[in-house]
TORSEGU-114064 format. One record per residue (C-alpha): residue in one letter; x, z, y. Coordinates in pm, whole numbers, padded with zeros to 5 digits, always signed. Each point is the difference from the previous one (the first is absolute). Layout:
<nodes>
aXZY
...
</nodes>
This chain:
<nodes>
m-04214-08541+03252
d-00032-00317+00183
s-00311-00032+00273
p-00219-00321-00002
g-00005-00242+00329
s+00299+00107+00188
s+00199-00301+00153
a+00363+00031-00085
l+00065+00047-00347
t+00304+00168-00134
r+00237-00145-00198
s-00102+00230-00295
q-00337-00176-00015
v+00112-00350+00048
a+00260+00043-00329
r-00284+00158-00228
y-00275-00226+00078
a+00232-00314-00038
i+00114+00145-00343
g-00346-00048-00115
s+00082-00354+00011
l+00219+00076-00330
g-00336+00018-00163
t-00205-00234+00152
g+00278-00280-00018
g+00091+00121-00341
f-00331-00061-00132
a-00071-00302+00201
t+00347-00169-00124
l+00071+00086-00355
p-00338-00102-00181
g-00047-00340+00233
l+00325-00074-00104
v+00045+00070-00390
l-00362+00050-00147
v-00133-00319-00016
y+00365-00106-00163
y-00025+00335-00239
l-00299-00118-00137
t+00039-00401-00040
d+00342+00004-00084
s+00054+00387-00165
l-00366+00026-00183
g-00088-00290-00068
v-00303-00039+00212
a-00171-00279+00159
a+00097-00134+00381
l-00392+00018+00097
a-00043+00307-00214
a+00297+00209+00140
g-00110-00118+00348
a-00350+00127-00074
i+00167+00353-00060
v+00143+00029+00313
t-00286-00169+00183
a-00230+00255-00169
a+00202+00338+00082
k-00006-00128+00376
i-00375-00047+00024
w-00034+00350-00123
d+00244+00081+00246
v-00237-00194+00272
l-00280+00162-00131
i+00121+00388+00048
d+00202-00026+00346
p-00312+00004+00225
v-00103+00333-00158
i+00313+00161-00023
g+00025-00078+00383
g-00311+00140+00054
l+00099+00347-00198
s+00295-00023+00137
d-00187+00037+00373
r-00201+00264-00178
s+00297+00208-00115
y+00152-00065+00310
a-00276+00163+00182
q-00061+00304-00260
a+00355+00066-00072
g+00178-00066+00341
s+00241-00289-00199
r+00018-00306-00241
r+00306+00187-00182
r-00184+00067-00321
f-00120-00345-00082
m+00357-00102+00038
i+00136+00258-00191
l-00218-00116-00295
g+00086-00344+00027
g+00381+00100+00038
i-00037+00148-00342
g-00229-00178-00217
l+00173-00367+00101
p+00336+00045-00174
v-00151+00103-00307
a-00218-00283-00012
f+00224-00244+00109
v+00212+00143-00291
l-00287-00067-00258
t-00026-00373+00166
f+00299-00119-00184
a+00028+00243-00312
v-00159-00223-00199
p+00102+00085-00334
g+00167-00269-00247
g-00222-00197-00246
l-00299-00002+00183
g-00215-00332-00005
p-00036-00193+00371
l-00392+00126+00009
a+00106+00355-00061
s+00275-00036+00219
a-00143-00163+00262
l-00279+00308+00007
w+00246+00269+00019
v+00150-00167+00284
l-00340-00026+00162
i-00067+00345-00031
a+00309+00141+00101
f+00051-00229+00305
m-00388+00083+00131
l+00075+00346-00038
a+00334-00053+00226
a-00204-00206+00293
t-00243+00307-00046
c+00269+00238+00116
f+00190-00233+00208
s-00381-00063+00212
l+00028+00409+00023
f+00331+00048+00165
q-00002-00366+00226
v-00347+00045+00152
p+00091+00335+00197
y+00332-00106+00036
i-00118-00319+00189
a-00224+00212+00184
l+00281+00265+00149
p+00137-00210+00288
a-00274-00002+00204
e-00014+00399-00064
l+00368+00062+00050
t+00046-00150+00350
d-00227-00147+00284
s+00277-00189+00159
y-00063-00392-00028
r+00427-00041-00046
e+00064+00294-00229
r-00237-00130-00222
t+00240-00333-00013
r+00308+00243-00017
l-00193+00188-00309
l-00069-00316-00210
s+00332-00192+00117
w+00190+00265-00206
r-00280-00014-00278
v+00076-00346-00035
v+00395+00061-00045
v-00069+00215-00278
l-00274-00255-00119
t+00291-00252-00030
i+00269+00227-00193
a-00333+00102-00214
i-00033-00397-00038
l+00383-00031-00108
l+00011+00306-00231
f-00316-00088-00206
g+00025-00360+00049
a+00385-00043-00080
g+00081+00339-00179
g-00333-00055-00234
p+00135-00252-00169
e+00316+00090-00047
l-00094+00285-00164
r-00200-00217-00217
g+00316-00225-00042
l+00238+00314-00157
f-00234-00084-00312
p+00004-00377-00115
d-00077+00088-00352
d-00295+00205+00044
p-00186-00124+00345
l-00236+00290-00070
r+00177+00286-00023
g+00149-00149+00324
y-00320-00032+00186
l-00095+00375-00109
v+00319+00120+00114
m-00022-00196+00346
a-00353+00141+00035
l+00161+00382-00055
v+00263-00039+00262
a-00250-00169+00274
g-00285+00286-00082
i+00267+00259+00072
v+00085-00199+00349
l-00370-00082+00093
a-00097+00388-00061
v+00321+00148+00257
g-00163-00274+00246
m-00370+00077-00002
l+00061+00387-00043
v+00211+00034+00323
s-00221-00220+00172
a-00285+00206-00063
s+00173+00327+00216
v-00015-00186+00301
a-00417-00057+00009
p-00099+00197+00326
q-00221+00347-00048
r-00232+00094+00198
p-00284+00301+00005
p-00296-00160-00252
l-00334-00070+00153
p-00339+00110-00126
v-00093-00119-00335
v-00158-00325-00012
a-00260-00195-00258
g+00182-00160-00279
m-00077-00373+00064
s-00139-00243-00293
i+00227-00307-00144
g-00226-00247+00127
a+00019+00182+00351
h+00406-00024-00020
y-00021-00383-00056
r-00276+00023+00304
a+00260+00167+00217
g+00296-00285-00083
i-00265-00257+00087
r-00072+00107+00335
v+00328+00064+00124
l+00023-00354-00116
r-00268-00108+00208
e+00047+00206+00279
s+00360-00041+00080
q+00087-00391+00067
p+00398+00125+00033
f-00005+00138-00344
r-00165-00323-00178
a+00246-00223+00144
l+00368+00211-00092
l-00141+00076-00359
v-00127-00370-00029
t+00349-00124+00125
f+00182+00287-00222
m-00195-00104-00340
l+00121-00367+00066
q+00337+00088+00060
g+00016+00249-00268
l-00123-00221-00257
a+00284-00266+00115
t+00256+00283-00047
g-00189+00109-00355
l-00031-00345-00137
m+00433-00057+00101
l+00032+00402-00136
a-00143-00105-00360
g+00155-00318-00005
a+00363+00087+00067
q+00051+00124-00379
f-00132-00352-00081
v+00254-00192+00271
a+00271+00186-00137
r-00043-00064-00364
w-00063-00349+00004
i+00076-00120+00325
l+00298+00185+00044
k+00066-00018-00367
d+00119+00344-00003
e-00232+00313-00038
g+00234+00213+00179
a-00026-00180+00346
v-00287+00186+00067
t+00267+00276+00162
p+00113-00272+00253
l-00318-00112+00049
f-00112+00288+00110
a+00360+00093+00176
s-00027-00263+00212
l-00365+00094+00107
i+00049+00372+00074
a+00344+00029+00161
p-00147-00221+00297
a-00294+00203-00008
l+00215+00331+00024
l+00176-00148+00343
m-00343-00162+00137
a-00206+00272-00018
p+00125+00213+00316
v+00062-00335+00153
w-00393-00109-00014
k-00050+00371+00175
r+00184-00126+00270
i-00173-00311+00062
a-00358+00194-00046
d+00118+00222+00298
r+00071-00312+00181
v-00268-00243-00044
g-00275+00178-00214
k-00078+00062-00347
e-00243-00299-00048
r+00263-00223+00150
a+00284+00105-00172
f-00240-00011-00372
r-00027-00335+00130
l+00325-00080+00005
a+00082+00150-00331
s-00276-00232-00148
l+00109-00333+00140
v+00373+00126-00125
f-00145+00086-00401
l-00201-00340+00041
l+00293-00238+00089
a+00199+00246-00329
t-00220-00142-00233
l-00032-00372+00142
v+00350+00002-00094
l-00012+00139-00322
v-00285-00316-00087
a+00356-00181-00060
m+00095+00211-00348
t-00285-00187-00171
w+00251-00324+00011
l+00288+00168+00072
p+00068+00366-00203
g+00265+00192+00029
w+00192+00293+00198
w-00039-00137+00351
i-00354+00187+00027
l+00168+00308+00053
a+00040-00171+00378
p-00402+00018+00069
v-00052+00270-00237
a+00197+00228+00222
l-00186-00156+00304
a-00296+00094-00150
g+00124+00371-00054
a+00090-00008+00361
a-00362-00085+00093
y-00141+00237-00208
a+00092+00291+00126
g-00193-00075+00315
m-00315-00086-00225
q+00001+00321-00137
t+00154+00221+00307
l-00232-00144+00253
p-00396-00027-00111
m+00094+00325-00159
a+00058+00139+00335
m-00315-00184+00116
l-00218+00183-00234
p+00031+00340+00194
d-00065-00157+00280
v-00325-00178-00079
m-00098+00408-00182
a+00078+00149+00370
h-00189-00307+00139
d-00283+00080-00231
r-00037+00353+00087
s+00007-00015+00338
e-00291-00250-00011
h-00211+00228-00239
a+00028+00340+00217
g+00312+00155-00202
a-00131-00073-00388
n+00283-00011-00200
r-00066-00285-00268
a+00406-00045-00082
g-00063+00043-00336
v-00269-00262-00053
f+00191-00243+00192
s+00325+00091-00239
g-00260-00055-00293
v-00085-00345+00060
w+00345-00106+00132
t+00127+00113-00341
a-00262-00186-00210
g+00086-00294+00244
e+00368-00048-00057
t-00054+00124-00341
t-00246-00282-00029
g+00270-00253+00123
m+00288+00105-00184
a-00183+00036-00342
l-00125-00344+00060
g+00362-00119+00025
a+00052+00065-00394
t-00325-00140-00032
v+00061-00351+00199
l+00363-00042-00212
s-00197+00096-00317
i-00202-00269+00051
v+00251-00247+00143
l+00177+00088-00334
a-00272-00069-00270
a-00120-00329+00194
t+00322-00164-00014
g+00071+00084-00390
y+00242+00368+00051
l+00080+00113-00342
e+00019+00361-00079
s+00212+00136-00239
t+00102+00320-00192
a+00342+00223+00070
g+00255-00186-00188
v-00138-00357-00006
v+00159-00215+00156
i-00208-00305+00125
a-00011-00319+00250
q-00251-00048+00290
p-00139-00312+00056
p+00080-00199+00372
a-00335+00060+00118
a+00031+00413-00058
i+00313-00020+00184
a-00155-00188+00259
g-00271+00227+00020
i+00228+00304+00044
a+00171-00216+00314
v-00350-00030+00188
a-00078+00362-00064
f+00297+00117+00152
s-00015-00253+00292
v-00274-00243+00144
l-00310+00250-00092
p+00191+00276+00176
a+00076-00247+00268
a-00382-00077+00033
l-00127+00362+00022
m+00271+00107+00244
a-00197-00283+00199
l-00323+00079+00002
s+00100+00390+00069
l+00109-00125+00340
v-00360-00139+00090
t-00118+00333-00083
l+00246+00261+00172
a-00114-00244+00293
r-00339+00170+00060
y+00217+00409+00007
r-00039+00021+00376
l+00073+00372-00002
r+00317+00062+00229
e+00177+00316+00142
r-00192+00048+00337
d-00293+00003-00229
i+00150+00284-00218
a+00133+00178+00308
g-00379+00007+00176
s-00159+00096-00327
m+00238+00343+00008
a-00070+00069+00378
</nodes>
């Protein structure tokens, strides 16, 4: 049984925690990549309606995250572990994920849209049950500033592998059934669901167990939201880090949702989404340990700023695809991949520092679940708005939806809109995130002082 709060982490703890990113990374990647495209180009749902479905499910996710965070803290106090929430999410998410892509053939666009909405909302609920306590764990597994960076660096290695598996492998599985796209999506979802379950359930075993505390009174739903507002009000480092991460999540979510459209309409090959993801992930796998070493040398916040600047440079270069479409875009995408590893590792390693600092400022009170609930809500908001912004751009530029097997030609304005959504808008969001990151002022000496 793992003991909480020790400084040095075992290899088993690091490995079991990191493998949870097969679940979190897989669910964040595959729906973001193919769900809008599935709705518009296989089920005949209008672009705005497709975006509204994804957004509605994510809004629901945002609403329940603070409540799950508070309940997770209560479970930790009463049962001594957050494990049962993680197990429940690990069982429910794969089932709901398969249902999302199991729309029966012959349903009209409206019925299909309702089916996907209900199934995806259920999937979002199960995802939160796992994700919220999962994010709270690093602050409870170790009290070491640098061990958290090590833990989160390996998490990002697995995260990038998950993005490759789901982002490249998912469309490849779907493509095995060119004459029956709906069956292809269902097979893709079944295989993905198995991988989701394995990653999440194995990771649940790392949740530390300690003696339970005396039973505390339950909180109302309103009280959970007030607790979330309270941590936002009281922790300036948390506000700065969260807003930065949300803006960057919106930028990357916009690019993720647009990748399939870039492959189909700019590179003229639906299967091009696979090399797009390969060019993103290969450098990310190599760079995750490098960003850890950079952070150990210059500090997490400075390394995070550097990674953000590199990503900004990559998106600025991609602006040229508006006039010069072609396979050359794989090079700046690879540069973005190198930066993305740091953009994931470093803020997630900074978050448990914020939690530890808050605990020292509030007489040892553990509000890790509240922090992680608000964080997950913010992260979800950023990623969900990416699909929403893309759907608005598609609708505004005249994108034509279709059903499976129907070949159409897109107007030039729609193709230009896809290019802008993949480059100009993410670049602007990254520039804005650097402004908010400058307001994060928590340093290693502050963390060391709080633990003394």
